[in-house]
ZALO-572644 format. One record per residue: x, y, z of N, C-alpha, C, O, CB in turn; residue in three letters. Coordinates in steps of 0.05 Angstrom, whole numbers, plus 32768, in hexadecimal, padded with zeros to 4 digits. Last residue first. Glycine has a CB too. Layout:
XYZXYZXYZXYZXYZala ...
//
This chain:
81C77F927FD581E07FA17FD481F77F8E7FD1820E7F977FD081E47FB27FECunk 819B7F747FDD81A07F7C7FC281BB7F8A7FBF81C57F8E7FA8818A7F8F7FB9unk 81987F6D8014819F7F56800481A67F5D7FE781B57F4F7FDA81897F418004unk 81857F9F802281A07F97802C81AA7F7F801B81C17F7D8015819F7F8F8049unk 81537F9D800B81667FB1800281827FA9800A81957FAC7FFB815F7FCC800Dunk 813A7F748029813E7F70800C81537F84800181637F7D7FF081247F747FFDunk 81397F8C805C81497F738058814E7F6F803A81657F67803381397F5B8063unk 81177FB7805081327FBC805981447FA48055815B7FA6804C81337FC58077unk 80E87F9B804580F57FAC803081127FB1803781237FAF802680E67FC6802Dunk 80DD7F85807780E37F73806080F07F83804A81037F78803D80C87F678055unk 80D37FB3809580EA7FA1809C80F17F8F808481097F8B807F80E37F9080B4unk 80A47FC4807B80BC7FD5807B80D57FC4808180E97FC7807380B97FEC808Funk 80817F9A808880887F9F806C80A17FB0806980B27FAB805880707FAC805Eunk 80807FA180C080897F8880B480927F8B809780A67F81808F80747F7280B7unk 80697FD580C280847FD080CC80907FB680C280A87FB580BC80847FD080EBunk 80377FC880AC80487FDC809F80657FD880A880777FD88098803F7FF980A5unk 80237FA580D280287F9B80B6803B7FAE80A7804C7FA68098800E7F9780A7unk 801D7FC980FD802F7FB280FF80367FA780E4804E7FA080DF80227F9C8110unk 7FF67FEA80E780117FF580ED80257FDE80F0803C7FE180E6801080068107unk 7FCC7FC480E67FD67FD080CD7FF27FDB80D180037FD780C07FC27FE580C3unk 7FC57FB9811D7FCD7FA4810B7FD87FAE80F17FEC7FA480E67FB57F918105unk 7FB57FEC812D7FCD7FE081397FD77FCA81277FEF7FC781237FC67FD58156unk 7F867FF381117F9D8004810B7FB77FF881167FCC7FFA81097F9980208116unk 7F647FBC80F77F6C7FCA810F7F857FDA81087F977FD080FA7F727FB68126unk 7F427FC780BA7F577FB980C97F5D7FC980E17F5C7FE280E17F707FB480B7unk 7F057FC7809E7F177FD780AE7F297FC580BE7F207FB580CF7F077FE980C1unk 7F2B7FB180667F237FC780777F0A7FBE80867EFB7FAE807C7F1D7FE18067unk 7F587F7B80617F3D7F84805C7F367F9A80707F3A7F9780887F297F6C805Funk 7F977F7380427F887F7B805A7F6C7F8480527F697F94803F7F977F90806Aunk 7FCE7F50802F7FB37F5880267FA27F5C803E7F9F7F49804E7FA77F428012unk 80147F5C80237FFE7F5180327FE47F5C80267FE47F6F801780007F588050unk 80387F687FFA80427F5D8013802C7F50802380307F3A802E804F7F748024unk 802F7F587FB580267F677FCD80317F597FE680337F407FE680077F687FCEunk 803C7F3F7F8580517F477F9780497F577FAF805A7F637FBD80647F577F88unk 80167F287F6780237F3F7F5B80397F4B7F6E80467F5E7F67800F7F547F54unk 80017F037F8980107EF97F7280207F107F6580357F0B7F597FFE7EEC7F5Eunk 7FE57F257FAB7FFC7F177FB6800E7F0C7F9F80267F0D7FA07FF37EFF7FC8unk 7FBC7F357F877FCE7F497F937FE87F3C7F9E7FFE7F467F9A7FC17F587FAAunk 7FA37F047F7D7FB07F137F677FC47F277F727FDA7F2A7F687F9B7F217F56unk 7F8F7EF97FB17FA37EE77FA47FB17EF57F8E7FCA7EF37F8B7F947ECE7F99unk 7F6C7F257FB67F827F207FC97F977F0F7FBE7FAF7F157FC07F777F137FE3unk 7F497F1C7F8C7F5A7F347F8C7F717F317F9F7F887F3A7F997F4A7F4D7F94unk 7F337EEB7F9D7F407EED7F837F537F057F837F6A7F037F7A7F2B7EEF7F6Dunk 7F1B7EF87FCD7F317EE57FCE7F417EE87FB47F5A7EE67FB47F277EC87FD1unk 7F097F357FE17F077F237FCB7F1F7F127FCB7F367F1B7FC97F047F337FB0unk 7EEA7F6680067EFA7F4E80077EF47F3D7FEF7EDD7F377FE97EF57F3F8021unk 7EEA7FA580037EDA7F917FF57EEB7F777FF27EF87F747FDE7ED07F9B7FDAunk 7F0C7FC880177EF47FC480267EE27FAF801A7ECD7FA780267EE57FDE8028unk 7F537FBC80187F397FBF800A7F227FBB801D7F247FAC80317F377FAB7FF3unk 7F977FC1800C7F817FC7801F7F687FCA800F7F667FD97FFC7F887FE0802Funk 7FD67FA680077FBD7FAA7FF97FA77FAC800E7FA57F9B80207FB77F937FE5unk 80137FBF800F7FFE7FB3801E7FE47FBA80107FDD7FD1800F7FFF7FBC803Cunk 80517FB97FF080367FC27FED80237FB27FFE80227F997FFC802D7FC17FCFunk 80947FD07FF180807FBC7FFB80647FC87FF980617FE0800080877FB38018unk 80C27FDA7FBF80AE7FE77FCF80997FD17FD780907FC27FC680A07FFE7FC0unk 80E37FBF7F9B80E87FBB7FB880D47FC97FCA80D47FC47FE281037FC57FBEunk 80D27FCF7F6780CD7FB37F7180D27FAF7F8F80C67F9D7F9A80DF7FA17F62unk 80B980007F4B80C87FFE7F6580C47FE37F7180B47FE07F8480BF80157F78unk 80A07FF67F1A80B1800D7F1E80C3800B7F3680DA80147F35809F80267F20unk 80857FC57F2480967FC87F0C80AA7FDF7F1080C17FDC7F0A80857FCD7EF3unk 80687FD07F51807C7FBB7F53808F7FBC7F3B80A67FB57F3D806F7FA07F54unk 80467FF87F3C80587FFE7F52806E7FEA7F5380867FF17F5680487FFE7F6Dunk 80297FDB7F15803B7FF07F0D804F7FF87F2380667FFD7F1D802B80097F04unk 800C7FB87F36801D7FAD7F2180327FC27F18804A7FBC7F15800C7FA57F08unk 7FF07FDD7F5480037FCB7F6180167FC07F4C802E7FBF7F517FF37FB37F6Funk 7FCF7FF47F2C7FE380057F3B7FF87FF37F48800F7FFA7F477FD480167F4Funk 7FB07FC77F207FC27FD27F0B7FD77FE47F187FEE7FE57F0F7FB17FE27EF7unk 7F977FC17F517FA77FAB7F467FBA7FB57F317FD27FAE7F317F957F957F3Aunk 7F7C7FF27F567F907FEB7F697FA37FD57F5F7FBB7FD67F637F847FE37F83unk 7F7280117F157F6A80007F2B7F827FFB7F3E7F997FFE7F367F5F7FE57F20unk 7F6E80537F017F80803C7F017F78802A7F1A7F7980347F307F9E80457F03unk 7F30806B7F107F45806B7EFC7F5480517EFC7F49803B7EF97F5880837F00unk 7F2880657F587F20806F7F3D7F37806F7F2A7F4E80717F317F14808C7F40unk 7F3480267F787F3980427F757F2F804B7F5A7F2E803B7F477F5780497F79unk 7F397FF07F9C7F247FFD7F8C7F28801B7F8D7F2180297FA07F087FF67F97unk 7F657FE27FBB7F617FD57FA17F4D7FE37F8F7F4F7FE37F777F597FB87FA4unk 7F93800D7FDA7F7780047FD87F747FF87FBC7F7E80027FA97F63801B7FDDunk 7FD180037FF77FC380077FDE7FA77FFC7FDE7FA37FE47FE37FD37FFB7FC7unk 8007801C80157FED800F801C7FDB801780057FD6802E80007FE280198038unk 804B8011800D8033801D8001801B800D800B801A7FF5800A8034801E7FE2unk 808B801E80278073800E8028805B801E801D805980368023806D80048045unk 80B28042801780BA8028802080A28015801E80A47FFE801580C58028803Cunk 80BD80747FE680AB80667FF880B6804B7FFF80C2803E7FEE808E80647FECunk 80D180B27FD080DB80977FD780C8808B7FEC80C58096800180F880987FE1unk 80B080D77F9C80BA80D47FB780C280B77FBB80BB80A57FAB80A580DC7FCCunk 809C80D97F6980A780F27F7580B580ED7F8F80C680FE7F97809181057F79unk 808880A87F5B809D80B37F4B80AB80CB7F5780C280D07F52809280BA7F2Funk 806080A47F81807580917F82808D809A7F7280A480957F79806C80757F78unk 803D80CB7F6F804A80CF7F89806380BC7F8B807780C47F95803680C97FA0unk 802D80B27F3F803B80CC7F3E804A80D17F58806180DA7F58802780E37F39unk 801280857F54802B80817F45803B809B7F428053809B7F42802480767F29unk 7FE880A07F6C7FFA80907F7D8014808B7F6E802A808E7F7A7FED80747F84unk 7FCD80B47F417FDA80C77F547FEE80B87F65800380C37F6D7FC580D57F65unk 7FBB80837F2C7FCD80947F1C7FDB80A87F2E7FF380AE7F2A7FBE80A27F05unk 7F9980717F557FB080627F4E7FC480737F3E7FDD80707F437FA8804A7F3Eunk 7F8280A37F857F8080947F6B7F9A80867F667FB0808D7F707F7980A77F54unk 7F8680C27FB27F6D80B47FAE7F6B80A67F937F56809D7F8B7F5780C77FB0unk 7FBB80C37FE47FAF80CC7FCB7F9780BA7FC57F9480A57FD17FC380CD7FB4unk 7FE980D380197FD280C6800E7FC980D27FF47FCE80EA7FEF7FBB80C68021unk 801F80C18043801480D3802F7FFC80C480237FFC80AB8023802980DC8019unk 804280BB8081802E80B2806E802580C8805C802480DF8064801680A6807Cunk 806C80A080B2806980B5809E805680AB8088805B8095807D808580BD8092unk 8059808D80EF805C808280D48057809880C0804080A280BE8048806980D0unk 804E809D8123806980A18118806E809280FE8085808B80F8807E8099812Dunk 801A809D812F80298085813880458086812C80538071812B801B806B8131unk 800780C88115800780C98133801780B2813F802180B481557FEB80C9813Eunk 800880B380E2801C80C780E9801D80CA8107803380CF8112801580E180DCunk 7FDB809180E47FF5808580E0800B809980E9801E809280F67FF9807D80C3unk 7FB280B780E97FB680A380FF7FD1809680FC7FDE809081117FA0808E80FEunk 7FB780D380B97FBA80E080D27FC180CD80E97FD280D280F97FA180F180D9unk 7FAB80A980957FC580B780937FCA80C580AE7FE180C380B87FC580CB807Cunk 7F76809C80A47F8B808880A87FA7809680A77FB8808F80B77F8980738092unk 7F5B80CB80967F5B80C280B27F7280AF80B77F8080B180CB7F4180B480B9unk 7F6380CC805F7F6D80E2806F7F6F80D9808D7F8380E0809A7F5A80FA806Cunk 7F4A809B80507F6680A0804A7F7180B5805D7F8780B180697F6A80A8802Dunk 7F1580A4805F7F24808E806A7F42809280687F51808E807A7F1C8073805Dunk 7F0A80D0803E7F0880D3805B7F1880BD80697F2680C2807C7EEA80D18063unk 7F1280BC80097F2380D180137F2280D480327F3680DA803E7F1B80EB8007unk 7F17807D7FF17F05808C80037F1680A280117F26809C80227EF8807A8019unk 7F3E80627FD67F29806F7FC67F1780817FD77F0A80927FCC7F18805A7FB9unk 7F84806C7FE67F6A80617FEB7F5580707FDB7F5880887FD47F6380618008unk 7FC480637FF77FB480697FDF7F99805C7FE17F9780447FDE7FC380617FC5unk 7FF88076801C7FDD806C801E7FCD807580067FCA808D80027FD080758038unk 
//
């Protein structure tokens, strides 16, 4: 989980972990890429508006480094243009905050299943 709002991020990470979804969080695109280099992730929830490296630039770099990682774009500022751009760059889905946690967890599982199918097809 990579979000610009530390309180939102911390709350979401805790709520996901209570639902047995392993989660880590950070507050910038560059820190997100460092985490991605240090650990193995299946699904990334990425806020589009972060300090430093923008969410769109972080998405582009994530897909370049780890093409099979599924990315769910999350933003509090709905923009059709950003949503379309995110999907064109390979995002799994585009979600506007505040999304229902149940719906977000469902999307995470869908993205995880898709990654597993892609990995099996790549072997």
